[in-house]
N, CA, C and O atoms as a Tinker XYZ file with bonds, in Angstrom:
   516  protein
     1  N      3.037000   26.992000   -8.343000    73     2
     2  CA     3.241000   25.565000   -8.247000    64     1     3
     3  C      2.074000   24.858000   -8.944000    63     2     4     5
     4  O      0.929000   25.303000   -8.861000    81     3
     5  N      2.376000   23.765000   -9.624000    73     3     6
     6  CA     1.390000   22.949000  -10.322000    64     5     7
     7  C      1.269000   21.621000   -9.580000    63     6     8     9
     8  O      2.246000   20.882000   -9.456000    81     7
     9  N      0.072000   21.321000   -9.088000    73     7    10
    10  CA    -0.126000   20.112000   -8.293000    64     9    11
    11  C     -1.236000   19.263000   -8.896000    63    10    12    13
    12  O     -2.324000   19.759000   -9.190000    81    11
    13  N     -0.949000   17.978000   -9.077000    73    11    14
    14  CA    -1.922000   17.002000   -9.533000    64    13    15
    15  C     -2.410000   16.234000   -8.311000    63    14    16    17
    16  O     -1.620000   15.587000   -7.623000    81    15
    17  N     -3.714000   16.305000   -8.043000    73    15    18
    18  CA    -4.342000   15.544000   -6.964000    64    17    19
    19  C     -5.065000   14.371000   -7.610000    63    18    20    21
    20  O     -5.810000   14.561000   -8.571000    81    19
    21  N     -4.859000   13.168000   -7.099000    73    19    22
    22  CA    -5.375000   11.959000   -7.737000    64    21    23
    23  C     -5.874000   10.976000   -6.695000    63    22    24    25
    24  O     -5.523000   11.068000   -5.519000    81    23
    25  N     -6.695000   10.036000   -7.134000    73    23    26
    26  CA    -7.201000    8.968000   -6.268000    64    25    27
    27  C     -6.048000    8.004000   -6.007000    63    26    28    29
    28  O     -5.617000    7.287000   -6.910000    81    27
    29  N     -5.560000    7.988000   -4.798000    73    27    30
    30  CA    -4.376000    7.208000   -4.460000    64    29    31
    31  C     -4.553000    5.707000   -4.450000    63    30    32    33
    32  O     -3.557000    4.983000   -4.439000    81    31
    33  N     -5.772000    5.206000   -4.453000    73    31    34
    34  CA    -5.986000    3.758000   -4.452000    64    33    35
    35  C     -6.374000    3.220000   -5.836000    63    34    36    37
    36  O     -6.513000    2.010000   -6.010000    81    35
    37  N     -6.544000    4.091000   -6.797000    73    35    38
    38  CA    -6.968000    3.713000   -8.151000    64    37    39
    39  C     -5.751000    3.331000   -8.996000    63    38    40    41
    40  O     -4.809000    4.112000   -9.130000    81    39
    41  N     -5.781000    2.131000   -9.559000    73    39    42
    42  CA    -4.660000    1.693000  -10.405000    64    41    43
    43  C     -4.510000    2.550000  -11.652000    63    42    44    45
    44  O     -3.390000    2.864000  -12.054000    81    43
    45  N     -5.626000    2.935000  -12.273000    73    43    46
    46  CA    -5.555000    3.802000  -13.451000    64    45    47
    47  C     -4.917000    5.140000  -13.082000    63    46    48    49
    48  O     -4.060000    5.641000  -13.810000    81    47
    49  N     -5.327000    5.712000  -11.967000    73    47    50
    50  CA    -4.794000    7.008000  -11.539000    64    49    51
    51  C     -3.306000    6.924000  -11.229000    63    50    52    53
    52  O     -2.539000    7.818000  -11.586000    81    51
    53  N     -2.898000    5.840000  -10.559000    73    51    54
    54  CA    -1.483000    5.664000  -10.250000    64    53    55
    55  C     -0.666000    5.470000  -11.518000    63    54    56    57
    56  O      0.467000    5.944000  -11.604000    81    55
    57  N     -1.230000    4.780000  -12.503000    73    55    58
    58  CA    -0.535000    4.643000  -13.788000    64    57    59
    59  C     -0.404000    5.993000  -14.477000    63    58    60    61
    60  O      0.621000    6.287000  -15.091000    81    59
    61  N     -1.451000    6.819000  -14.372000    73    59    62
    62  CA    -1.398000    8.159000  -14.956000    64    61    63
    63  C     -0.318000    9.002000  -14.276000    63    62    64    65
    64  O      0.394000    9.751000  -14.944000    81    63
    65  N     -0.196000    8.885000  -12.964000    73    63    66
    66  CA     0.852000    9.618000  -12.242000    64    65    67
    67  C      2.226000    9.152000  -12.698000    63    66    68    69
    68  O      3.112000    9.976000  -12.925000    81    67
    69  N      2.415000    7.850000  -12.836000    73    67    70
    70  CA     3.698000    7.330000  -13.324000    64    69    71
    71  C      4.004000    7.861000  -14.722000    63    70    72    73
    72  O      5.140000    8.235000  -15.014000    81    71
    73  N      2.988000    7.894000  -15.584000    73    71    74
    74  CA     3.125000    8.445000  -16.927000    64    73    75
    75  C      3.604000    9.898000  -16.857000    63    74    76    77
    76  O      4.536000   10.284000  -17.562000    81    75
    77  N      2.963000   10.693000  -16.007000    73    75    78
    78  CA     3.324000   12.108000  -15.892000    64    77    79
    79  C      4.727000   12.291000  -15.338000    63    78    80    81
    80  O      5.491000   13.118000  -15.836000    81    79
    81  N      5.068000   11.526000  -14.314000    73    79    82
    82  CA     6.410000   11.627000  -13.721000    64    81    83
    83  C      7.481000   11.317000  -14.772000    63    82    84    85
    84  O      8.483000   12.024000  -14.877000    81    83
    85  N      7.256000   10.256000  -15.543000    73    83    86
    86  CA     8.244000    9.848000  -16.557000    64    85    87
    87  C      8.428000   10.889000  -17.649000    63    86    88    89
    88  O      9.503000   10.975000  -18.241000    81    87
    89  N      7.399000   11.680000  -17.926000    73    87    90
    90  CA     7.466000   12.641000  -19.023000    64    89    91
    91  C      7.692000   14.080000  -18.581000    63    90    92    93
    92  O      7.965000   14.950000  -19.408000    81    91
    93  N      7.580000   14.330000  -17.299000    73    91    94
    94  CA     7.789000   15.682000  -16.756000    64    93    95
    95  C      9.265000   15.846000  -16.394000    63    94    96    97
    96  O      9.630000   15.895000  -15.219000    81    95
    97  N     10.089000   15.929000  -17.408000    73    95    98
    98  CA    11.548000   15.983000  -17.216000    64    97    99
    99  C     11.996000   17.240000  -16.468000    63    98   100   101
   100  O     13.030000   17.225000  -15.800000    81    99
   101  N     11.231000   18.320000  -16.572000    73    99   102
   102  CA    11.601000   19.566000  -15.904000    64   101   103
   103  C     11.056000   19.648000  -14.483000    63   102   104   105
   104  O     11.305000   20.629000  -13.782000    81   103
   105  N     10.327000   18.646000  -14.058000    73   103   106
   106  CA     9.812000   18.615000  -12.687000    64   105   107
   107  C      8.813000   19.718000  -12.390000    63   106   108   109
   108  O      8.803000   20.261000  -11.285000    81   107
   109  N      7.979000   20.057000  -13.350000    73   107   110
   110  CA     6.992000   21.130000  -13.171000    64   109   111
   111  C      5.821000   20.716000  -12.289000    63   110   112   113
   112  O      5.136000   21.562000  -11.715000    81   111
   113  N      5.595000   19.397000  -12.184000    73   111   114
   114  CA     4.421000   18.901000  -11.478000    64   113   115
   115  C      4.775000   18.320000  -10.114000    63   114   116   117
   116  O      5.784000   17.634000   -9.953000    81   115
   117  N      3.931000   18.608000   -9.152000    73   115   118
   118  CA     3.958000   17.970000   -7.837000    64   117   119
   119  C      2.705000   17.112000   -7.764000    63   118   120   121
   120  O      1.787000   17.288000   -8.564000    81   119
   121  N      2.657000   16.187000   -6.813000    73   119   122
   122  CA     1.559000   15.241000   -6.729000    64   121   123
   123  C      1.101000   15.062000   -5.289000    63   122   124   125
   124  O      1.887000   15.187000   -4.350000    81   123
   125  N     -0.189000   14.766000   -5.134000    73   123   126
   126  CA    -0.750000   14.424000   -3.826000    64   125   127
   127  C     -2.005000   13.604000   -4.053000    63   126   128   129
   128  O     -2.784000   13.878000   -4.966000    81   127
   129  N     -2.192000   12.604000   -3.222000    73   127   130
   130  CA    -3.426000   11.827000   -3.350000    64   129   131
   131  C     -4.571000   12.638000   -2.757000    63   130   132   133
   132  O     -4.366000   13.457000   -1.862000    81   131
   133  N     -5.763000   12.403000   -3.259000    73   131   134
   134  CA    -6.945000   13.086000   -2.726000    64   133   135
   135  C     -7.244000   12.625000   -1.307000    63   134   136   137
   136  O     -7.934000   13.321000   -0.561000    81   135
   137  N     -6.729000   11.454000   -0.926000    73   135   138
   138  CA    -6.942000   10.940000    0.417000    64   137   139
   139  C     -5.989000   11.567000    1.442000    63   138   140   141
   140  O     -6.197000   11.420000    2.646000    81   139
   141  N     -4.956000   12.256000    0.977000    73   139   142
   142  CA    -3.977000   12.882000    1.881000    64   141   143
   143  C     -4.565000   14.148000    2.501000    63   142   144   145
   144  O     -5.626000   14.621000    2.094000    81   143
   145  N     -3.857000   14.685000    3.490000    73   143   146
   146  CA    -4.311000   15.937000    4.118000    64   145   147
   147  C     -4.379000   17.064000    3.086000    63   146   148   149
   148  O     -5.327000   17.849000    3.082000    81   147
   149  N     -3.373000   17.142000    2.210000    73   147   150
   150  CA    -3.378000   18.172000    1.158000    64   149   151
   151  C     -4.568000   17.975000    0.229000    63   150   152   153
   152  O     -5.191000   18.944000   -0.205000    81   151
   153  N     -4.885000   16.713000   -0.077000    73   151   154
   154  CA    -6.031000   16.418000   -0.931000    64   153   155
   155  C     -7.347000   16.803000   -0.285000    63   154   156   157
   156  O     -8.234000   17.348000   -0.941000    81   155
   157  N     -7.471000   16.521000    0.995000    73   155   158
   158  CA    -8.702000   16.878000    1.724000    64   157   159
   159  C     -8.910000   18.386000    1.733000    63   158   160   161
   160  O    -10.040000   18.862000    1.625000    81   159
   161  N     -7.830000   19.129000    1.862000    73   159   162
   162  CA    -7.921000   20.592000    1.861000    64   161   163
   163  C     -8.424000   21.095000    0.513000    63   162   164   165
   164  O     -9.302000   21.957000    0.464000    81   163
   165  N     -7.880000   20.571000   -0.579000    73   163   166
   166  CA    -8.303000   21.038000   -1.908000    64   165   167
   167  C     -9.745000   20.629000   -2.198000    63   166   168   169
   168  O    -10.485000   21.396000   -2.815000    81   167
   169  N    -10.159000   19.439000   -1.768000    73   167   170
   170  CA   -11.553000   19.028000   -1.948000    64   169   171
   171  C    -12.494000   19.984000   -1.216000    63   170   172   173
   172  O    -13.517000   20.404000   -1.757000    81   171
   173  N    -12.133000   20.318000    0.012000    73   171   174
   174  CA   -12.963000   21.240000    0.791000    64   173   175
   175  C    -13.004000   22.613000    0.132000    63   174   176   177
   176  O    -14.064000   23.234000    0.056000    81   175
   177  N    -11.875000   23.082000   -0.338000    73   175   178
   178  CA   -11.795000   24.393000   -0.991000    64   177   179
   179  C    -12.695000   24.459000   -2.220000    63   178   180   181
   180  O    -13.276000   25.504000   -2.514000    81   179
   181  N    -12.811000   23.341000   -2.938000    73   179   182
   182  CA   -13.625000   23.289000   -4.147000    64   181   183
   183  C    -15.078000   22.922000   -3.853000    63   182   184   185
   184  O    -15.894000   22.836000   -4.771000    81   183
   185  N    -15.401000   22.706000   -2.588000    73   183   186
   186  CA   -16.770000   22.373000   -2.215000    64   185   187
   187  C    -17.173000   20.959000   -2.586000    63   186   188   189
   188  O    -18.355000   20.676000   -2.784000    81   187
   189  N    -16.187000   20.062000   -2.680000    73   187   190
   190  CA   -16.466000   18.665000   -3.006000    64   189   191
   191  C    -16.490000   17.835000   -1.730000    63   190   192   193
   192  O    -15.884000   18.216000   -0.729000    81   191
   193  N    -17.176000   16.722000   -1.762000    73   191   194
   194  CA   -17.236000   15.839000   -0.606000    64   193   195
   195  C    -15.859000   15.262000   -0.313000    63   194   196   197
   196  O    -15.062000   15.042000   -1.225000    81   195
   197  N    -15.586000   15.019000    0.966000    73   195   198
   198  CA   -14.282000   14.511000    1.368000    64   197   199
   199  C    -13.964000   13.155000    0.743000    63   198   200   201
   200  O    -12.793000   12.785000    0.649000    81   199
   201  N    -14.970000   12.414000    0.318000    73   199   202
   202  CA   -14.744000   11.115000   -0.309000    64   201   203
   203  C    -14.984000   11.154000   -1.817000    63   202   204   205
   204  O    -15.138000   10.105000   -2.442000    81   203
   205  N    -15.017000   12.342000   -2.407000    73   203   206
   206  CA   -15.264000   12.496000   -3.842000    64   205   207
   207  C    -13.945000   12.390000   -4.603000    63   206   208   209
   208  O    -13.253000   13.384000   -4.826000    81   207
   209  N    -13.615000   11.153000   -4.997000    73   207   210
   210  CA   -12.344000   10.907000   -5.665000    64   209   211
   211  C    -12.521000   10.616000   -7.154000    63   210   212   213
   212  O    -11.615000   10.075000   -7.788000    81   211
   213  N    -13.686000   10.971000   -7.722000    73   211   214
   214  CA   -13.979000   10.638000   -9.116000    64   213   215
   215  C    -13.281000   11.527000  -10.134000    63   214   216   217
   216  O    -13.374000   11.267000  -11.334000    81   215
   217  N    -12.597000   12.551000   -9.699000    73   215   218
   218  CA   -11.907000   13.419000  -10.632000    64   217   219
   219  C    -10.504000   13.678000  -10.129000    63   218   220   221
   220  O    -10.280000   13.843000   -8.929000    81   219
   221  N     -9.572000   13.713000  -11.047000    73   219   222
   222  CA    -8.290000   14.236000  -10.594000    64   221   223
   223  C     -8.368000   15.745000  -10.746000    63   222   224   225
   224  O     -9.083000   16.265000  -11.602000    81   223
   225  N     -7.636000   16.419000   -9.920000    73   223   226
   226  CA    -7.681000   17.873000   -9.864000    64   225   227
   227  C     -6.281000   18.388000  -10.140000    63   226   228   229
   228  O     -5.300000   17.869000   -9.607000    81   227
   229  N     -6.195000   19.397000  -10.964000    73   227   230
   230  CA    -4.925000   20.053000  -11.261000    64   229   231
   231  C     -5.027000   21.483000  -10.771000    63   230   232   233
   232  O     -5.937000   22.215000  -11.161000    81   231
   233  N     -4.102000   21.883000   -9.923000    73   231   234
   234  CA    -4.006000   23.284000   -9.512000    64   233   235
   235  C     -2.808000   23.885000  -10.214000    63   234   236   237
   236  O     -1.683000   23.412000  -10.054000    81   235
   237  N     -3.046000   24.923000  -10.989000    73   235   238
   238  CA    -1.983000   25.643000  -11.680000    64   237   239
   239  C     -1.927000   27.028000  -11.069000    63   238   240   241
   240  O     -2.800000   27.861000  -11.311000    81   239
   241  N     -0.890000   27.269000  -10.272000    73   239   242
   242  CA    -0.745000   28.539000   -9.556000    64   241   243
   243  C     -2.037000   28.905000   -8.821000    63   242   244   245
   244  O     -2.466000   30.059000   -8.833000    81   243
   245  N     -2.650000   27.902000   -8.183000    73   243   246
   246  CA    -3.853000   28.121000   -7.388000    64   245   247
   247  C     -5.158000   28.021000   -8.152000    63   246   248   249
   248  O     -6.222000   27.987000   -7.533000    81   247
   249  N     -5.118000   27.974000   -9.475000    73   247   250
   250  CA    -6.351000   27.873000  -10.271000    64   249   251
   251  C     -6.694000   26.402000  -10.474000    63   250   252   253
   252  O     -5.872000   25.642000  -10.987000    81   251
   253  N     -7.917000   25.985000  -10.070000    73   251   254
   254  CA    -8.268000   24.566000  -10.171000    64   253   255
   255  C     -8.850000   24.181000  -11.531000    63   254   256   257
   256  O     -9.595000   24.939000  -12.152000    81   255
   257  N     -8.485000   22.986000  -11.966000    73   255   258
   258  CA    -9.056000   22.358000  -13.151000    64   257   259
   259  C     -9.493000   20.954000  -12.734000    63   258   260   261
   260  O     -8.808000   20.295000  -11.952000    81   259
   261  N    -10.636000   20.496000  -13.257000    73   259   262
   262  CA   -11.134000   19.177000  -12.928000    64   261   263
   263  C    -11.483000   18.406000  -14.194000    63   262   264   265
   264  O    -11.657000   18.980000  -15.269000    81   263
   265  N    -11.578000   17.107000  -14.037000    73   263   266
   266  CA   -12.006000   16.177000  -15.076000    64   265   267
   267  C    -11.228000   16.381000  -16.376000    63   266   268   269
   268  O    -10.000000   16.462000  -16.350000    81   267
   269  N    -11.925000   16.463000  -17.510000    73   267   270
   270  CA   -11.234000   16.535000  -18.800000    64   269   271
   271  C    -10.435000   17.817000  -18.949000    63   270   272   273
   272  O     -9.423000   17.848000  -19.648000    81   271
   273  N    -10.888000   18.872000  -18.293000    73   271   274
   274  CA   -10.151000   20.140000  -18.366000    64   273   275
   275  C     -8.776000   19.985000  -17.715000    63   274   276   277
   276  O     -7.787000   20.523000  -18.214000    81   275
   277  N     -8.715000   19.255000  -16.608000    73   275   278
   278  CA    -7.434000   18.988000  -15.953000    64   277   279
   279  C     -6.540000   18.147000  -16.858000    63   278   280   281
   280  O     -5.332000   18.369000  -16.936000    81   279
   281  N     -7.149000   17.179000  -17.538000    73   279   282
   282  CA    -6.367000   16.300000  -18.418000    64   281   283
   283  C     -5.705000   17.074000  -19.554000    63   282   284   285
   284  O     -4.524000   16.869000  -19.835000    81   283
   285  N     -6.456000   17.966000  -20.211000    73   283   286
   286  CA    -5.850000   18.699000  -21.325000    64   285   287
   287  C     -4.844000   19.739000  -20.825000    63   286   288   289
   288  O     -3.838000   19.999000  -21.483000    81   287
   289  N     -5.115000   20.325000  -19.673000    73   287   290
   290  CA    -4.182000   21.314000  -19.114000    64   289   291
   291  C     -2.857000   20.671000  -18.712000    63   290   292   293
   292  O     -1.794000   21.260000  -18.907000    81   291
   293  N     -2.919000   19.464000  -18.150000    73   291   294
   294  CA    -1.684000   18.804000  -17.734000    64   293   295
   295  C     -0.848000   18.420000  -18.952000    63   294   296   297
   296  O      0.380000   18.436000  -18.881000    81   295
   297  N     -1.486000   18.079000  -20.058000    73   295   298
   298  CA    -0.744000   17.778000  -21.285000    64   297   299
   299  C     -0.028000   19.031000  -21.798000    63   298   300   301
   300  O      1.096000   18.955000  -22.293000    81   299
   301  N     -0.686000   20.168000  -21.674000    73   299   302
   302  CA    -0.055000   21.427000  -22.077000    64   301   303
   303  C      1.181000   21.693000  -21.211000    63   302   304   305
   304  O      2.206000   22.155000  -21.712000    81   303
   305  N      1.080000   21.403000  -19.926000    73   303   306
   306  CA     2.215000   21.621000  -19.027000    64   305   307
   307  C      3.396000   20.707000  -19.345000    63   306   308   309
   308  O      4.549000   21.090000  -19.145000    81   307
   309  N      3.114000   19.499000  -19.840000    73   307   310
   310  CA     4.209000   18.590000  -20.188000    64   309   311
   311  C      5.043000   19.143000  -21.333000    63   310   312   313
   312  O      6.244000   18.885000  -21.420000    81   311
   313  N      4.402000   19.903000  -22.208000    73   311   314
   314  CA     5.129000   20.510000  -23.317000    64   313   315
   315  C      5.476000   19.500000  -24.398000    63   314   316   317
   316  O      4.984000   18.371000  -24.392000    81   315
   317  N      6.316000   19.912000  -25.312000    73   315   318
   318  CA     6.715000   19.049000  -26.417000    64   317   319
   319  C      5.504000   18.574000  -27.203000    63   318   320   321
   320  O      4.505000   19.283000  -27.319000    81   319
   321  N      5.605000   17.366000  -27.741000    73   319   322
   322  CA     4.515000   16.786000  -28.519000    64   321   323
   323  C      3.255000   16.548000  -27.702000    63   322   324   325
   324  O      2.157000   16.500000  -28.257000    81   323
   325  N      3.400000   16.399000  -26.395000    73   323   326
   326  CA     2.230000   16.161000  -25.537000    64   325   327
   327  C      1.287000   17.357000  -25.542000    63   326   328   329
   328  O      0.079000   17.197000  -25.367000    81   327
   329  N      1.826000   18.539000  -25.739000    73   327   330
   330  CA     0.975000   19.730000  -25.729000    64   329   331
   331  C     -0.007000   19.745000  -26.904000    63   330   332   333
   332  O     -0.986000   20.492000  -26.887000    81   331
   333  N      0.254000   18.921000  -27.920000    73   331   334
   334  CA    -0.695000   18.829000  -29.035000    64   333   335
   335  C     -2.050000   18.281000  -28.571000    63   334   336   337
   336  O     -3.082000   18.578000  -29.174000    81   335
   337  N     -2.042000   17.491000  -27.514000    73   335   338
   338  CA    -3.289000   16.946000  -26.982000    64   337   339
   339  C     -4.178000   18.036000  -26.377000    63   338   340   341
   340  O     -5.364000   17.816000  -26.130000    81   339
   341  N     -3.597000   19.197000  -26.146000    73   339   342
   342  CA    -4.388000   20.335000  -25.681000    64   341   343
   343  C     -5.460000   20.694000  -26.709000    63   342   344   345
   344  O     -6.471000   21.315000  -26.379000    81   343
   345  N     -5.227000   20.299000  -27.946000    73   343   346
   346  CA    -6.182000   20.551000  -29.025000    64   345   347
   347  C     -7.535000   19.888000  -28.808000    63   346   348   349
   348  O     -8.518000   20.263000  -29.447000    81   347
   349  N     -7.595000   18.898000  -27.908000    73   347   350
   350  CA    -8.884000   18.264000  -27.603000    64   349   351
   351  C     -9.865000   19.246000  -26.972000    63   350   352   353
   352  O    -11.039000   18.920000  -26.798000    81   351
   353  N     -9.402000   20.431000  -26.632000    73   351   354
   354  CA   -10.314000   21.443000  -26.085000    64   353   355
   355  C    -11.344000   21.876000  -27.114000    63   354   356   357
   356  O    -12.357000   22.474000  -26.750000    81   355
   357  N    -11.112000   21.591000  -28.391000    73   355   358
   358  CA   -12.116000   21.964000  -29.393000    64   357   359
   359  C    -13.388000   21.126000  -29.237000    63   358   360   361
   360  O    -14.463000   21.538000  -29.672000    81   359
   361  N    -13.261000   19.947000  -28.616000    73   359   362
   362  CA   -14.438000   19.123000  -28.324000    64   361   363
   363  C    -15.148000   19.785000  -27.145000    63   362   364   365
   364  O    -14.503000   20.126000  -26.153000    81   363
   365  N    -16.457000   19.971000  -27.235000    73   363   366
   366  CA   -17.178000   20.626000  -26.129000    64   365   367
   367  C    -16.899000   19.944000  -24.788000    63   366   368   369
   368  O    -16.876000   18.717000  -24.687000    81   367
   369  N    -16.693000   20.759000  -23.780000    73   367   370
   370  CA   -16.343000   20.251000  -22.457000    64   369   371
   371  C    -17.380000   19.261000  -21.935000    63   370   372   373
   372  O    -17.013000   18.270000  -21.303000    81   371
   373  N    -18.648000   19.502000  -22.182000    73   371   374
   374  CA   -19.695000   18.592000  -21.707000    64   373   375
   375  C    -19.485000   17.187000  -22.277000    63   374   376   377
   376  O    -19.696000   16.201000  -21.571000    81   375
   377  N    -19.081000   17.085000  -23.521000    73   375   378
   378  CA   -18.838000   15.781000  -24.136000    64   377   379
   379  C    -17.590000   15.129000  -23.529000    63   378   380   381
   380  O    -17.588000   13.944000  -23.196000    81   379
   381  N    -16.514000   15.945000  -23.392000    73   379   382
   382  CA   -15.283000   15.407000  -22.805000    64   381   383
   383  C    -15.529000   14.938000  -21.377000    63   382   384   385
   384  O    -15.072000   13.865000  -20.984000    81   383
   385  N    -16.259000   15.749000  -20.597000    73   383   386
   386  CA   -16.533000   15.385000  -19.203000    64   385   387
   387  C    -17.455000   14.174000  -19.104000    63   386   388   389
   388  O    -17.331000   13.382000  -18.170000    81   387
   389  N    -18.381000   14.017000  -20.057000    73   387   390
   390  CA   -19.238000   12.836000  -20.056000    64   389   391
   391  C    -18.387000   11.572000  -20.182000    63   390   392   393
   392  O    -18.567000   10.616000  -19.428000    81   391
   393  N    -17.460000   11.576000  -21.142000    73   391   394
   394  CA   -16.573000   10.424000  -21.333000    64   393   395
   395  C    -15.691000   10.221000  -20.105000    63   394   396   397
   396  O    -15.524000    9.095000  -19.636000    81   395
   397  N    -15.133000   11.300000  -19.590000    73   395   398
   398  CA   -14.291000   11.227000  -18.395000    64   397   399
   399  C    -15.071000   10.585000  -17.246000    63   398   400   401
   400  O    -14.547000    9.707000  -16.561000    81   399
   401  N    -16.306000   11.010000  -17.031000    73   399   402
   402  CA   -17.134000   10.507000  -15.939000    64   401   403
   403  C    -17.414000    9.019000  -16.109000    63   402   404   405
   404  O    -17.384000    8.276000  -15.128000    81   403
   405  N    -17.686000    8.573000  -17.325000    73   403   406
   406  CA   -17.939000    7.144000  -17.556000    64   405   407
   407  C    -16.711000    6.314000  -17.197000    63   406   408   409
   408  O    -16.833000    5.255000  -16.581000    81   407
   409  N    -15.545000    6.785000  -17.576000    73   407   410
   410  CA   -14.317000    6.064000  -17.241000    64   409   411
   411  C    -14.110000    6.085000  -15.724000    63   410   412   413
   412  O    -13.781000    5.061000  -15.127000    81   411
   413  N    -14.303000    7.249000  -15.107000    73   411   414
   414  CA   -14.110000    7.375000  -13.657000    64   413   415
   415  C    -15.052000    6.459000  -12.882000    63   414   416   417
   416  O    -14.651000    5.871000  -11.877000    81   415
   417  N    -16.278000    6.333000  -13.329000    73   415   418
   418  CA   -17.257000    5.489000  -12.644000    64   417   419
   419  C    -16.910000    4.002000  -12.728000    63   418   420   421
   420  O    -17.332000    3.220000  -11.876000    81   419
   421  N    -16.159000    3.613000  -13.729000    73   419   422
   422  CA   -15.825000    2.203000  -13.939000    64   421   423
   423  C    -14.360000    1.874000  -13.688000    63   422   424   425
   424  O    -13.939000    0.739000  -13.911000    81   423
   425  N    -13.580000    2.840000  -13.229000    73   423   426
   426  CA   -12.136000    2.655000  -13.158000    64   425   427
   427  C    -11.715000    1.518000  -12.233000    63   426   428   429
   428  O    -10.771000    0.796000  -12.553000    81   427
   429  N    -12.382000    1.337000  -11.102000    73   427   430
   430  CA   -12.007000    0.247000  -10.195000    64   429   431
   431  C    -12.327000   -1.106000  -10.824000    63   430   432   433
   432  O    -11.545000   -2.048000  -10.696000    81   431
   433  N    -13.457000   -1.211000  -11.495000    73   431   434
   434  CA   -13.863000   -2.471000  -12.119000    64   433   435
   435  C    -12.928000   -2.814000  -13.276000    63   434   436   437
   436  O    -12.530000   -3.969000  -13.431000    81   435
   437  N    -12.572000   -1.807000  -14.099000    73   435   438
   438  CA   -11.752000   -2.060000  -15.282000    64   437   439
   439  C    -10.266000   -2.180000  -14.973000    63   438   440   441
   440  O     -9.580000   -2.996000  -15.589000    81   439
   441  N     -9.755000   -1.392000  -14.040000    73   439   442
   442  CA    -8.311000   -1.317000  -13.805000    64   441   443
   443  C     -7.876000   -1.801000  -12.424000    63   442   444   445
   444  O     -6.687000   -2.016000  -12.190000    81   443
   445  N     -8.824000   -1.972000  -11.512000    73   443   446
   446  CA    -8.496000   -2.455000  -10.180000    64   445   447
   447  C     -8.267000   -1.332000   -9.183000    63   446   448   449
   448  O     -8.236000   -0.147000   -9.515000    81   447
   449  N     -8.110000   -1.773000   -7.948000    73   447   450
   450  CA    -7.987000   -0.833000   -6.837000    64   449   451
   451  C     -6.962000   -1.383000   -5.852000    63   450   452   453
   452  O     -6.893000   -2.589000   -5.619000    81   451
   453  N     -6.180000   -0.495000   -5.288000    73   451   454
   454  CA    -5.206000   -0.866000   -4.264000    64   453   455
   455  C     -5.866000   -0.806000   -2.895000    63   454   456   457
   456  O     -6.925000   -0.198000   -2.739000    81   455
   457  N     -5.255000   -1.421000   -1.925000    73   455   458
   458  CA    -5.791000   -1.347000   -0.563000    64   457   459
   459  C     -5.264000   -0.118000    0.170000    63   458   460   461
   460  O     -5.827000    0.295000    1.184000    81   459
   461  N     -4.182000    0.464000   -0.346000    73   459   462
   462  CA    -3.559000    1.628000    0.284000    64   461   463
   463  C     -3.136000    2.624000   -0.788000    63   462   464   465
   464  O     -2.968000    2.270000   -1.956000    81   463
   465  N     -2.967000    3.874000   -0.371000    73   463   466
   466  CA    -2.437000    4.893000   -1.283000    64   465   467
   467  C     -0.981000    4.590000   -1.597000    63   466   468   469
   468  O     -0.275000    3.961000   -0.809000    81   467
   469  N     -0.556000    5.041000   -2.742000    73   467   470
   470  CA     0.819000    4.838000   -3.174000    64   469   471
   471  C      1.775000    5.617000   -2.275000    63   470   472   473
   472  O      1.455000    6.713000   -1.815000    81   471
   473  N      2.929000    5.050000   -2.034000    73   471   474
   474  CA     3.994000    5.738000   -1.321000    64   473   475
   475  C      5.102000    6.011000   -2.326000    63   474   476   477
   476  O      5.542000    5.102000   -3.030000    81   475
   477  N      5.553000    7.253000   -2.395000    73   475   478
   478  CA     6.609000    7.556000   -3.372000    64   477   479
   479  C      7.943000    6.951000   -2.950000    63   478   480   481
   480  O      8.229000    6.774000   -1.765000    81   479
   481  N      8.733000    6.646000   -3.946000    73   479   482
   482  CA    10.080000    6.152000   -3.669000    64   481   483
   483  C     10.892000    7.299000   -3.064000    63   482   484   485
   484  O     10.522000    8.464000   -3.210000    81   483
   485  N     11.981000    6.980000   -2.395000    73   483   486
   486  CA    12.809000    8.060000   -1.844000    64   485   487
   487  C     13.251000    9.078000   -2.897000    63   486   488   489
   488  O     13.362000   10.266000   -2.592000    81   487
   489  N     13.504000    8.632000   -4.130000    73   487   490
   490  CA    13.926000    9.539000   -5.206000    64   489   491
   491  C     12.810000   10.502000   -5.598000    63   490   492   493
   492  O     13.086000   11.622000   -6.028000    81   491
   493  N     11.557000   10.082000   -5.455000    73   491   494
   494  CA    10.425000   10.918000   -5.875000    64   493   495
   495  C      9.745000   11.648000   -4.729000    63   494   496   497
   496  O      8.833000   12.440000   -4.964000    81   495
   497  N     10.162000   11.405000   -3.514000    73   495   498
   498  CA     9.498000   11.965000   -2.338000    64   497   499
   499  C      9.338000   13.495000   -2.418000    63   498   500   501
   500  O      8.320000   14.019000   -1.965000    81   499
   501  N     10.293000   14.206000   -2.969000    73   499   502
   502  CA    10.232000   15.664000   -3.041000    64   501   503
   503  C      9.126000   16.139000   -3.987000    63   502   504   505
   504  O      8.712000   17.296000   -3.913000    81   503
   505  N      8.643000   15.266000   -4.872000    73   503   506
   506  CA     7.596000   15.663000   -5.830000    64   505   507
   507  C      6.194000   15.414000   -5.291000    63   506   508   509
   508  O      5.210000   15.723000   -5.963000    81   507
   509  N      6.091000   14.851000   -4.067000    73   507   510
   510  CA     4.795000   14.564000   -3.463000    64   509   511
   511  C      4.584000   15.447000   -2.238000    63   510   512   513
   512  O      5.502000   15.677000   -1.451000    81   511
   513  N      3.348000   15.938000   -2.097000    73   511   514
   514  CA     3.004000   16.771000   -0.944000    64   513   515
   515  C      2.605000   15.890000    0.224000    63   514   516
   516  O      2.277000   16.398000    1.296000    81   515
């Protein structure tokens, strides 16, 4: 199973989830907010603080990916033309993660924040943990 864990109150993160849902026609991805019970479990498993929501996490058959590595891996999973973005792996991870971290640190200021985690529509409920 492939699961995307994301900051459920972040507008940028919720937009990214909507982007993935719209393009994941084969339903390969499941989703859970980092604030959910499933999210808390994965944070603990990775040794991250329970309130550490600065990275989205992708689990691919139990293998964790974080930050820019998660971003390029999820594009590969989408397939089609999106998998071409996997080519960004040629950029050193430290550089990609530096940029990712700068965006993550400013995401609430630039994109806003919700007061509550997103609730999936009844049609999408099966794709959320």
